[in-house]
Structure formats: structure tokens, C-alpha cells
C-alpha positions in Angstrom: 159.5 136.6 78.4 159.7 137.7 82.0 161.8 136.0 84.6 158.8 136.0 86.9 156.9 133.9 84.4 159.8 131.5 83.8 160.2 131.1 87.6 156.6 130.5 88.3 156.3 128.1 85.5 159.3 126.0 86.7 158.0 125.9 90.3 154.5 125.0 88.9 155.8 122.2 86.7 158.5 120.7 89.0 155.9 120.3 91.8 155.1 116.5 91.9 151.6 115.8 90.5 149.9 113.3 88.3 152.1 113.8 85.3 155.3 113.6 87.3 154.2 110.3 88.9 153.1 109.0 85.5 156.4 109.9 84.0 158.4 108.4 87.0 156.4 105.1 86.6 157.1 105.0 82.9 160.9 105.6 83.4 161.1 103.0 86.1 159.2 100.3 84.3 160.3 100.7 80.7 163.3 103.0 80.7 164.4 106.5 79.3 162.6 106.2 76.0 159.3 105.4 77.5 159.7 108.1 80.1 160.3 110.6 77.3 157.2 109.3 75.6 155.3 109.6 78.7 156.5 113.3 79.0 155.2 114.0 75.5 151.9 112.5 76.3 151.5 114.6 79.6 152.6 117.8 77.8 149.9 117.2 75.0 147.4 116.6 77.7 147.8 120.4 78.6 147.0 121.7 75.1 143.2 121.5 75.4 143.4 123.3 78.8 145.5 126.2 77.2 143.2 126.3 74.2 140.3 126.6 76.6 141.8 129.4 78.5 142.9 131.4 75.5 139.5 131.0 73.6 137.7 131.8 76.9 135.9 128.3 77.2 137.3 128.2 80.7 134.6 130.5 81.7 132.1 127.8 81.1 133.7 125.5 83.7 133.9 128.5 86.0 130.2 129.3 85.7 128.7 125.8 85.2 128.8 123.7 88.3 127.6 120.7 86.4 130.3 120.8 83.6 132.9 121.2 86.3 131.7 118.4 88.5 131.3 116.0 85.5 134.8 116.6 84.3 136.1 116.5 87.8 134.7 113.1 88.6 135.6 111.6 85.3 139.2 112.6 86.3 138.8 111.0 89.8 137.6 107.8 88.2 140.5 107.6 85.8 143.1 108.3 88.6 141.5 105.5 90.7 141.6 103.2 87.7 145.3 104.0 87.3 145.7 103.2 91.0 143.9 99.8 90.8 145.8 99.0 87.7 149.1 99.7 89.2 148.3 97.7 92.4 146.9 94.7 90.8 149.1 94.2 87.8 152.3 92.7 88.9 154.0 93.9 85.8 152.9 97.5 86.3 156.2 98.4 87.6 158.3 95.4 86.4 161.3 96.2 84.4 160.6 95.3 80.8 163.2 93.9 78.6 161.1 92.8 75.8 157.7 93.6 74.2 157.5 97.2 75.8 154.2 98.9 75.9 153.5 100.8 72.7 154.3 104.5 72.4 150.7 105.2 71.4 149.4 103.7 74.6 151.8 105.5 76.7 151.0 108.8 75.1 147.3 108.3 75.4 147.4 107.5 79.1 149.7 110.5 79.6 147.2 112.8 77.8 144.3 111.6 79.8 146.3 111.9 83.0 146.3 115.8 82.4 143.2 116.2 80.2 140.8 115.1 82.8 141.8 117.6 85.3 139.5 120.6 85.1 141.6 122.7 87.5 144.1 122.9 84.8 141.8 124.9 82.7 140.9 127.3 85.4 144.5 127.6 86.4 145.6 128.7 82.8 142.6 131.0 82.6 143.8 132.8 85.8 147.5 132.2 85.2 148.4 133.3 81.5 146.5 136.7 81.5 148.6 137.9 84.4 151.6 138.1 82.1 149.9 139.8 79.0 150.4 143.6 79.0 149.4 144.4 75.4 145.8 143.7 75.1 145.8 144.4 71.3 147.9 141.2 70.8 146.5 139.3 73.9 146.0 136.0 72.2 149.3 135.9 70.4 151.0 136.6 73.7 149.1 133.9 75.4 150.1 131.4 72.7 153.7 132.3 73.1 153.4 131.8 76.8 151.7 128.6 76.4 154.4 127.3 74.1 157.1 128.3 76.7 155.0 126.4 79.3 154.7 123.3 77.4 158.4 123.3 76.5 159.3 123.6 80.3 156.8 120.9 81.2 158.2 118.5 78.6 161.8 119.2 79.8 161.1 118.9 83.6 159.0 115.8 83.1 161.6 114.0 80.8 164.3 114.9 83.4 162.1 113.2 86.1 161.7 110.2 83.7 165.1 109.8 82.6 166.5 110.1 86.3 164.0 107.2 87.2 165.2 105.3 84.2 168.9 105.7 85.3 168.1 103.8 88.5 165.8 101.2 87.1 168.6 98.6 86.6 169.3 98.4 90.3 165.7 97.2 90.9 165.7 94.3 88.5 167.0 91.9 91.1 164.9 93.3 93.9 161.3 92.3 93.6 160.6 93.3 97.1 161.5 97.0 96.2 159.2 96.9 93.1 156.3 95.7 95.3 156.6 98.5 97.6 157.1 101.0 94.7 153.8 99.7 93.2 152.0 100.3 96.5 153.6 103.8 96.6 152.5 104.8 93.1 149.2 103.2 93.6 148.7 105.1 96.8 149.8 108.4 95.2 147.2 108.0 92.4 144.6 107.5 95.2 145.8 110.5 97.0 145.8 112.6 93.9 142.2 111.4 93.2 141.1 112.4 96.6 142.7 115.7 96.1 140.9 116.3 92.9 137.5 115.2 94.3 137.9 117.6 97.1 138.6 120.6 95.0 136.1 123.3 93.9 135.8 126.0 91.4 
């Protein structure tokens, strides 16, 4: 495992995006356990993209404008749905003391956040092969690199979420702060949707 790969992976994962925002929101709303569950969901959402890159299916998205655009706009629609839900639901970032959202729902949402982003498939298609030197065992090497990338993703996202959970208690008695945070997260999802909509192959 090269230092260059680990450093590049850390920079990519730590850069705030949809997964980080979702994990932060989960940590602020529901605590450390929910943030870790959200990190699991976001990490699992990477699996199909890596599988596509390893098996060569990413070439379809690269060559088919229709396939890319369909997946892209489904992703945009889902991010806008997340934004509207966050802005309209008064409990979206309310600190929950009882009846927490089920782990399954948190994981499904986390998976969808990363799954519906076609740029991830193309990214891994271009990223992973750069660190494969032995073509005879290329697939095995890419699986190894993918596993490391997923571990780093989970660790970084979990740290983001646990940090958010650590400050959530200070927000319980500050409804004004929660209202502003709802707007910030809602706006962030809108911005990410706009960024995804403007991306091209």
C-alpha cells in the first residue's frame, strides 16, 4: 500500500460532500450511534461504484450519455428531496431522546446518498488503476485498494459524526440554532444537487 494512495484517499474522503453532510446531520440529530450507522450506510453506498470500476461497467457510463444523465438526475432529485425534507421537517435536526429512527432507514438513506452519484463510478474507474502496477493481478489489487478506501471512508465519516454528536447536547436548549442548522444542511443539499446537475462525463 503506497503512501501516495493513502494520502490521496484521505484527502478525497475528508473533503466535505453528501456523505459527510448526511453523517453530520445524523450525529447532530440522533447521537453517536446514529452517526456511525450513517457512516456504515455511506460506506456501503460506495460498493456498487467500486464493483462497477473493477468489472469495467464504468465504461458504459463513460460511453453512454443517456445512462449517465439518467443516473445523474435521479441523484439530483434525491438530493433535492433530502433538502426539502430537512427544511420542512421540524424534527429533521431535532435532538431525539426517544423513538430514534431505525438503523435500517438511516443505512438505506446513506447508501442512496452515495449510490445515486454516477461521478463516483467514473472517479474509481480513473483512480484505482493508477495504483495497479502488476497487471497479472489487477483485479485482486483493485479489490485490496477498494477495501482500504472503504475503511478510510468509514473511519473519517464516523469521526465527523461522533464529533457532531459530541456537541449536540449544547443544542437541545437552543431551537434558534437548530432552525439555522436545518437551513444550512438544506441549503448544502441543494448546492450539492446543483453541482451534480452541472457535472459532465
